[in-house]
C-alpha positions in Angstrom: 0.0 0.0 0.0 1.2 3.5 -0.9 -0.1 6.5 1.0 -0.2 10.1 -0.1 -2.2 13.3 0.6 -3.3 13.7 -3.0 -3.6 11.3 -6.0 -4.0 12.8 -9.4 -5.2 10.4 -12.1 -4.0 11.4 -15.6 -0.8 13.1 -16.8 -2.2 15.6 -19.2 -2.4 19.3 -19.1 -4.8 19.5 -16.1 -3.2 16.6 -14.2 0.4 17.9 -14.5 -0.4 21.4 -13.5 -2.6 20.2 -10.6 0.0 17.8 -9.3 2.7 20.5 -9.4 0.7 23.2 -7.6 -0.7 20.7 -5.0 2.9 19.5 -4.3 4.0 23.2 -4.0 1.6 23.5 -1.1 3.5 20.8 0.7 1.1 18.0 -0.1 2.5 14.5 -0.8 1.3 14.0 -4.4 1.2 11.0 -6.6 0.5 11.5 -10.3 -0.6 8.3 -11.9 -0.3 8.0 -15.7 -1.0 4.8 -17.5 1.3 5.6 -20.5 5.1 5.4 -20.3 5.3 9.2 -20.3 2.9 12.1 -19.5 1.6 14.7 -21.9 1.1 12.5 -25.0 -2.0 14.2 -26.2 -0.4 17.6 -25.7 2.4 16.6 -28.1 -0.1 16.5 -31.0 -2.2 19.6 -30.2 -2.0 22.5 -32.7 -0.4 20.2 -35.3 2.5 19.6 -32.9 2.9 23.3 -32.1 0.5 23.4 -29.1 -1.9 26.3 -28.9 -1.3 26.9 -25.2 -4.1 29.4 -24.6 -5.9 32.4 -26.0 -4.8 35.9 -25.1 -8.3 37.2 -24.6 -10.5 38.9 -22.0 -12.5 37.0 -19.5 -15.7 37.8 -21.4 -14.2 36.5 -24.7 -13.0 33.3 -22.9 -16.4 32.6 -21.4 -18.2 33.3 -24.6 -15.9 30.8 -26.4 -16.9 27.9 -24.1 -19.8 26.1 -25.8 -21.8 24.9 -22.8 -21.8 25.4 -19.1 -19.6 28.4 -19.5 -20.8 30.1 -16.3 -19.3 27.2 -14.3 -15.8 28.4 -15.3 -15.9 31.9 -13.8 -14.2 31.0 -10.6 -11.6 28.7 -12.3 -10.7 31.3 -14.9 -10.5 34.1 -12.3 -8.1 31.9 -10.3 -5.9 31.1 -13.3 -6.5 33.0 -16.4 -4.7 33.3 -19.8 -2.2 35.7 -18.4 -1.4 33.3 -15.6 -1.0 30.5 -18.1 1.5 32.6 -20.1 3.4 33.7 -17.1 3.6 30.1 -15.9 5.3 28.9 -19.1 7.5 32.0 -19.7 8.8 31.8 -16.1 9.8 28.2 -16.8 11.9 29.0 -19.9 9.3 28.7 -22.6 9.0 32.0 -24.5 5.6 32.5 -26.2 4.2 34.3 -29.2 0.7 35.5 -30.1 -0.7 34.7 -33.6 -3.9 35.4 -35.5 -7.0 35.2 -33.4 -5.0 35.8 -30.2 -3.8 32.2 -30.3 -0.7 31.7 -28.1 2.1 29.3 -29.1 5.6 28.5 -27.9 8.1 30.6 -30.0 9.8 27.3 -30.8 6.6 25.9 -32.3 7.4 22.7 -30.3 4.6 21.2 -28.3 7.3 19.1 -26.6 8.6 22.3 -24.9 5.2 22.7 -23.2 5.1 19.0 -22.1 8.7 19.2 -20.7 7.9 22.4 -18.8 4.8 20.9 -17.2 6.5 17.6 -16.4 9.5 19.3 -14.9 7.2 21.6 -12.8 5.4 18.6 -11.4 8.6 16.8 -10.5 10.5 19.8 -9.2 7.6 20.7 -7.0 7.8 17.3 -5.4 5.1 15.2 -7.0 5.8 11.6 -7.6 5.1 10.5 -11.2 4.3 6.8 -11.5 3.2 4.7 -14.5 0.1 2.9 -13.3 -3.3 2.2 -14.8 -6.1 3.1 -12.5 -8.8 0.4 -12.4 -11.3 1.9 -9.9 -11.8 4.4 -7.1 -11.7 3.3 -3.5 -14.8 4.6 -1.8 -16.1 4.3 1.7 -19.1 5.9 3.4 -19.4 8.6 0.8 -15.8 9.6 0.9 -12.7 8.9 -1.3 -10.0 6.6 0.1 -7.8 6.2 -2.9 -7.5 4.2 -6.1 -6.9 0.6 -7.1 -4.4 0.2 -9.9 -2.6 -2.5 -11.8 0.3 -1.9 -9.5 -1.7 -2.2 -6.3 -3.6 0.3 -4.1 -2.8 3.9 -3.6 -4.4 5.6 -0.6 -5.2 9.3 -0.2 -8.0 11.5 1.3 -8.1 13.5 -2.0 -8.2 12.2 -5.5 -8.3 14.4 -8.7 -9.7 12.8 -11.8 -8.0 14.4 -14.8 -8.2 11.6 -17.3 -9.3 13.6 -20.4 -12.0 12.6 -22.8 -12.4 9.8 -25.4 -10.5 11.4 -28.3 -7.1 10.2 -29.4 -7.2 7.0 -27.3 -3.6 6.0 -28.3 -2.5 8.9 -26.1 -4.3 7.4 -23.1 -7.6 9.3 -23.3 -9.9 6.2 -23.4 -12.8 7.6 -21.3 -11.7 5.9 -18.0 -12.7 9.0 -16.0 -16.3 8.8 -17.0 -16.4 5.3 -15.5 -14.8 6.5 -12.3 -17.3 9.3 -12.0 -20.2 6.9 -12.5 -18.7 4.6 -9.8 -18.9 7.5 -7.5 -22.6 8.1 -8.4 -22.0 11.0 -10.8 -24.0 11.6 -13.9 -22.1 11.5 -17.2 -23.9 13.5 -20.0 -24.1 12.2 -23.5 -20.6 12.1 -25.1 -20.1 13.3 -28.7 -17.2 14.5 -30.8 -16.4 18.2 -31.0 -13.8 19.9 -33.1 -13.8 17.1 -35.6 -13.4 16.5 -39.4 -16.6 16.3 -41.4 -17.5 13.5 -43.8 -19.1 15.0 -46.9 -21.7 13.6 -49.3 -19.9 15.1 -52.3 -17.6 12.5 -54.0 -15.5 15.3 -55.6 -14.0 16.2 -52.2 -11.9 13.0 -52.5 -10.7 14.3 -55.9 -9.3 17.3 -54.0 -7.6 15.2 -51.3 -4.6 17.0 -49.9 -5.6 20.4 -51.2 -5.3 23.1 -48.5 -7.1 26.4 -49.0 -6.0 29.5 -47.2 -7.9 32.8 -46.7 -11.3 31.3 -47.6 -14.5 31.9 -45.7 -16.5 28.9 -44.4 -20.1 29.5 -43.5 -22.3 27.0 -41.8 -26.0 27.2 -42.5 -28.8 25.5 -40.5 -32.2 24.8 -41.9 -34.8 27.3 -40.7 -32.2 30.0 -39.8 -31.6 33.0 -42.0 -28.1 33.9 -40.8 -25.2 31.4 -40.7 -24.6 29.8 -37.3 -20.9 30.0 -38.0 -18.8 32.0 -40.5 -15.1 32.6 -40.4 -12.1 33.3 -42.5 -9.2 30.9 -42.4 -7.8 27.6 -43.6 -9.3 24.2 -44.5 -8.3 21.0 -46.1 -9.9 18.4 -48.4 -9.5 14.8 -47.5 -10.5 11.4 -48.8 -13.6 11.4 -46.7 -14.6 15.1 -46.9 -13.1 18.2 -45.2 -10.9 19.0 -42.3 -8.6 21.8 -41.0 -9.1 24.7 -38.5 -12.3 26.2 -40.1 -14.0 22.8 -40.4 -13.1 21.8 -36.8 -14.6 25.1 -35.5 -17.7 24.7 -37.6 -18.3 21.1 -36.3 -18.6 22.5 -32.7 -21.7 24.4 -33.8 -23.4 21.3 -35.3 -25.8 19.8 -32.8 -28.8 17.7 -33.5 -29.6 16.4 -37.0 -26.5 16.7 -39.2 -28.8 16.7 -42.3 -30.1 20.1 -41.2 -26.7 21.7 -42.1 -25.0 22.9 -45.3 -21.6 24.4 -45.7 -20.7 27.1 -48.2 -17.1 28.0 -49.0 -16.3 31.5 -50.3 -13.2 30.9 -52.3 -12.7 34.6 -53.0 -13.8 36.4 -49.8 -11.7 39.4 -50.7 -13.7 40.1 -53.9 -17.3 41.2 -54.0 -19.5 39.5 -56.6 -19.0 42.6 -58.9 -15.2 42.6 -58.5 -15.0 38.9 -59.0 -17.1 39.2 -62.2 -14.7 42.0 -63.3 -11.8 39.7 -62.5 -13.3 37.0 -64.6 -13.9 39.4 -67.5 -10.2 40.4 -67.4 -9.0 36.8 -67.3 -11.4 35.8 -70.1 -10.1 38.8 -72.2 -6.5 37.5 -71.8 -7.5 34.0 -72.8 -10.3 34.6 -75.3 -9.4 31.8 -77.7 -8.3 29.2 -75.1 -10.4 26.3 -73.7 -12.2 27.2 -70.5 -10.1 24.7 -68.5 -6.9 26.4 -69.5 -8.1 29.9 -68.6 -8.3 29.7 -64.8 -4.7 29.1 -63.8 -4.3 32.6 -62.2 -7.6 32.4 -60.4 -7.8 28.9 -58.8 -5.4 26.2 -57.5 -4.7 23.7 -60.3 -6.3 20.8 -58.5 -9.6 22.8 -58.0 -10.1 23.9 -61.6 -11.6 20.7 -63.1 -13.8 20.2 -60.1 -15.1 23.8 -60.3 -15.7 23.5 -64.0 -17.6 20.2 -63.7 -19.8 21.7 -61.0 -20.5 24.7 -63.2 -21.8 22.5 -66.0 -19.7 24.4 -68.6 -17.8 22.1 -71.0 -14.1 21.9 -70.3 -13.2 22.5 -74.0 -15.6 25.4 -74.5 -13.8 28.4 -75.9 -13.7 31.3 -73.4 -15.2 33.7 -75.9 -18.2 31.4 -76.2 -19.1 31.6 -72.5 -22.2 33.6 -72.0 -22.6 36.4 -69.4 -25.1 34.2 -67.5 -22.6 31.3 -67.4 -19.8 33.6 -66.3 -22.0 35.0 -63.5 -23.1 31.6 -62.4 -19.5 30.5 -62.3 -18.6 33.5 -60.1 -21.5 32.6 -57.8 -20.2 29.1 -57.5 -16.8 30.4 -56.4 -18.5 32.6 -53.8 -20.5 29.7 -52.4 -19.1 26.2 -53.0 -21.7 24.0 -51.3 -20.8 21.0 -49.3 -23.4 18.8 -47.5 -22.2 17.0 -44.3 -22.9 13.3 -44.1 -21.5 12.8 -40.7 -18.5 13.2 -38.4 -15.3 11.1 -38.2 -15.2 8.8 -35.2 -15.1 10.4 -31.8 -11.5 9.0 -31.4 -10.4 11.6 -34.0 -12.1 14.5 -32.3 -9.8 17.2 -30.8 -12.1 17.3 -27.7 -15.0 15.3 -26.3 -18.2 17.2 -25.7 -20.2 16.0 -22.7 -18.8 14.5 -19.5 -19.3 14.7 -15.8 -22.3 16.8 -15.1 -21.1 20.1 -13.7 -24.1 20.8 -11.5 -22.7 17.9 -9.4 -19.3 19.6 -9.0 -18.5 22.7 -6.9 -17.4 25.4 -9.3 -15.3 27.2 -6.6 -13.3 24.1 -5.7 -13.8 21.4 -8.4 -14.8 19.0 -5.6 -17.6 16.6 -6.1 -20.8 17.5 -4.3 -21.5 13.8 -3.9 -18.2 12.3 -2.6 -15.9 14.1 -0.2 -12.4 14.4 -1.3 -13.1 13.6 -5.0 -12.2 16.3 -7.5 -12.5 16.7 -11.3 -10.4 18.8 -13.7 -10.1 19.2 -17.5 -11.9 17.5 -20.4 -13.6 14.8 -18.2 -16.0 17.5 -17.2 -19.0 18.5 -19.4 -17.1 21.5 -20.7 -15.8 22.2 -24.2 -14.9 25.2 -26.2 -14.1 26.3 -29.8 -10.6 26.1 -31.2 -8.0 28.7 -30.4 -6.5 27.6 -27.1 -9.6 27.7 -25.0 -9.8 24.0 -24.3 -6.3 23.9 -22.9 -7.2 26.9 -20.8 -10.1 25.0 -19.3 -7.7 22.3 -18.3 -5.2 24.7 -16.8 -7.8 26.7 -14.9 -9.7 23.7 -13.5 -6.5 21.9 -12.7 -5.1 24.9 -10.8 -8.4 25.4 -8.8 -8.5 21.7 -7.8 -4.9 22.0 -6.6 -5.7 24.9 -4.4 -8.5 23.0 -2.6 -7.3 19.4 -2.3 
């Protein structure tokens, strides 16, 4: 039997930060991680660059959390974006702020973030052990510790920071939801969020590997006049449909019946319909005797040209001077609103975050302690909290992990 003051289950963002701060308070802390090293999921965030947080106001942060955002006021006030930035910079990781107030390490190496968090936990005195937690040890409505594949660990405080169900190879296999249910907690419906979208259109696979920058993606829902999401940025075509930052962000807004949504891509957001028509007239004037398929090289990526022409219904070999005004304007409209109809999402295992989780009304927002079991705490993605892309989800992990550490 091993005895500690605090046991933290899960060596991710929330768990490492929590273990370090709890140990700094003089607590004897054990951080249990089932993988051979902590921070595996952190290594792949932000395409391996790690979008640490978002340099925004409290109001902007709260509004970027999709559901249960009011639950986070205390946690964010205790450890906000500035605190996150100060934490890493004070530990030798210089940061930079990019478009959309996204904060990254100057090195563009997620490994630097993982190393800083791991060193902080160890230097503070936390004991990091590789062990797979099998169940919680509960007695008379209180936590007593955890049972693992390496034996029992006893402690009067246990923090569940196991992450969600996405990217299971990193260790996020949904164990925390089972632990919560063992303790009598409700786990709300789990679903993928920030996830690539499977499209009905077969031509998406023809564009596989094509990355589009500076396009606007608008998500429309049946029965609503305005788009439920519209943003300028980057996206990617894949063998199954579409992915990339814009697509992941849009997916977070898609709840209910996926068939109620359509996606429109404005390939030329910098040009009004009139200016785009003028641009086409200019290009057509320079290529008047050429085939249509050979007249668009300055306007569209090479891979996109045959797909766009096929969707327009204009013959590939039609001479440019034979294209009517109506056809030209219809083609311009296509470029301003390339429609994609979602068929579904990729599996939850491929989601950046898991939406749903431990019901927050059963957790004290000022301490992260369970309202049902004394000494049991939750932090990070295991809670029913998720946000849009831009560093907000990691901030949730850091803020809730810190608050739990302050109260264990």
